[in-house]
C-alpha positions as CSV (number, residue, x, y, z in Angstrom):
1,X,-7.7,-4.8,40.1
2,X,-8.0,-2.7,37.0
3,X,-10.4,0.4,36.7
4,X,-12.5,-1.3,34.3
5,X,-13.4,-4.4,36.7
6,X,-13.3,-1.6,39.5
7,X,-16.5,-0.2,37.7
8,X,-17.7,-3.3,36.6
9,X,-18.2,-4.2,40.4
10,X,-20.0,-1.1,41.3
11,X,-22.3,-0.8,38.1
12,X,-22.9,-4.7,36.8
13,X,-23.7,-5.2,33.6
14,X,-25.2,-1.3,32.9
15,X,-24.0,0.5,30.0
16,X,-20.9,2.4,29.9
17,X,-18.7,4.4,28.1
18,X,-14.9,2.6,27.9
19,X,-11.8,4.5,26.2
20,X,-9.8,2.3,24.7
21,X,-6.5,2.5,22.2
22,X,-5.1,0.6,19.3
23,X,-1.9,0.7,16.9
24,X,-2.3,-0.2,13.3
25,X,1.6,-1.1,13.2
26,X,2.6,-1.6,8.8
27,X,5.3,-3.7,8.1
28,X,6.3,-0.9,5.5
29,X,5.8,-3.6,2.3
30,X,1.7,-3.1,2.9
31,X,1.1,-5.1,5.6
32,X,-0.7,-4.6,8.8
33,X,-0.3,-6.6,12.7
34,X,-3.0,-8.7,13.3
35,X,-3.3,-10.5,16.4
36,X,-5.4,-14.1,16.4
37,X,-7.5,-13.4,19.7
38,X,-8.5,-15.7,21.9
39,X,-11.9,-14.7,22.5
40,X,-14.5,-14.1,20.5
41,X,-13.2,-17.9,19.5
42,X,-11.3,-17.4,16.3
43,X,-11.4,-13.6,15.8
44,X,-8.9,-11.4,14.7
45,X,-8.1,-7.9,16.0
46,X,-5.7,-4.8,16.0
47,X,-3.6,-5.0,19.1
48,X,-4.7,-2.5,22.1
49,X,-7.4,-2.3,24.7
50,X,-8.7,-0.3,27.5
51,X,-7.6,2.7,28.9
52,X,-6.6,3.1,32.2
53,X,-6.9,5.9,34.9
54,X,-4.3,8.3,34.6
55,X,-2.9,7.3,31.7
56,X,-2.7,9.4,27.9
57,X,-4.6,7.3,25.2
58,X,-1.6,7.4,23.5
59,X,0.3,5.6,26.8
60,X,-2.8,3.0,27.1
61,X,-1.7,1.6,23.3
62,X,2.4,1.0,24.1
63,X,0.9,-0.7,27.0
64,X,-1.1,-2.8,25.0
65,X,1.2,-3.3,22.7
66,X,3.5,-4.6,24.9
67,X,1.7,-6.8,27.3
68,X,0.0,-8.2,23.9
69,X,3.3,-8.7,21.6
70,X,6.1,-8.4,23.6
71,X,6.8,-5.4,21.2
72,X,8.0,-1.8,22.1
73,X,6.2,0.9,19.5
74,X,7.3,4.2,19.3
75,X,6.8,7.3,16.7
76,X,3.0,6.6,17.2
77,X,0.7,9.0,14.7
78,X,-2.9,9.8,15.5
79,X,-4.4,8.3,12.6
80,X,-8.6,8.3,14.1
81,X,-11.0,8.5,16.9
82,X,-14.1,6.3,16.4
83,X,-17.3,6.2,18.8
84,X,-20.6,7.4,18.4
85,X,-22.6,3.9,18.2
86,X,-26.5,4.1,18.5
87,X,-26.3,1.0,20.3
88,X,-24.0,-0.3,22.9
89,X,-22.0,-3.2,22.2
90,X,-22.2,-6.5,23.9
91,X,-19.1,-8.2,26.0
92,X,-19.9,-11.8,26.1
93,X,-20.6,-11.9,29.7
94,X,-23.3,-9.1,28.9
95,X,-21.6,-6.1,29.5
96,X,-22.8,-3.3,27.5
97,X,-20.9,-0.6,26.8
98,X,-20.4,2.1,24.3
99,X,-16.6,1.8,22.8
100,X,-14.7,5.1,22.1
101,X,-11.6,4.0,19.8
102,X,-8.4,5.9,19.5
103,X,-6.4,4.6,16.9
104,X,-2.6,5.1,16.2
105,X,-0.9,3.9,13.5
106,X,3.4,3.5,13.3
107,X,6.4,1.4,11.4
108,X,8.6,1.9,14.4
109,X,8.6,-0.9,16.7
110,X,11.0,-3.1,18.6
111,X,11.7,-6.2,20.5
112,X,10.9,-10.2,20.6
113,X,7.9,-11.7,20.2
114,X,5.9,-12.9,23.0
115,X,2.0,-13.9,23.0
116,X,0.2,-13.2,26.1
117,X,-1.7,-17.2,26.1
118,X,-4.5,-15.6,28.6
119,X,-5.5,-13.0,25.1
120,X,-4.1,-14.3,22.0
121,X,-2.8,-16.8,19.8
122,X,-0.5,-15.7,17.3
123,X,0.7,-12.3,15.6
124,X,0.6,-11.9,11.9
125,X,2.1,-9.1,8.9
126,X,-1.5,-9.4,6.5
127,X,-2.1,-7.2,3.8
128,X,-5.5,-5.9,2.5
129,X,-6.2,-9.4,0.4
130,X,-4.8,-12.0,3.3
131,X,-7.4,-10.3,5.9
132,X,-8.6,-13.1,7.7
133,X,-12.8,-12.8,7.7
134,X,-13.5,-13.3,11.1
135,X,-11.9,-9.3,12.7
136,X,-13.6,-8.0,15.6
137,X,-16.7,-5.6,13.8
138,X,-15.2,-2.4,15.8
139,X,-11.8,-3.0,14.7
140,X,-13.4,-4.3,10.9
141,X,-14.0,-0.4,10.0
142,X,-10.5,0.7,11.2
143,X,-8.6,-1.7,9.1
144,X,-10.7,-1.1,6.2
145,X,-10.2,3.0,6.8
146,X,-6.5,2.5,6.8
147,X,-5.9,0.4,3.8
148,X,-8.5,2.6,2.2
149,X,-5.9,5.6,3.3
150,X,-3.1,3.6,1.8
151,X,-4.4,3.1,-1.8
152,X,-5.3,7.0,-1.9
153,X,-2.1,7.7,-1.6
């Protein structure tokens, strides 16, 4: 059982802070890798997930990308840290949490695609004008911030 599951077993649905990391993987041609998730149904986001005990944020991003995509990323550069929501997010099962998300960016990846069927439907590189409508709310901000930074260069 993972850290978050252990914590939830003890705390129930009460609000907690959860730290996670995502990777903005870009292809060098203006597109970023998006994950079409199983839950919420039809939603898209960045590969990433929650930190386990003893893990650094960078290790979390690397592990989650490998688990979700089969790809190995390297050369991660800190993009931004997102935190400070005034009200908790609520998971489908009623768990309340305040997210702290550390976003990294890289264009260095290798390996063969391997979709985790429990978490993902597919992965696609998408340019800003090709973004799907249903992107996880907290990750939409990260993706928009990334493209806005790229447009200013």
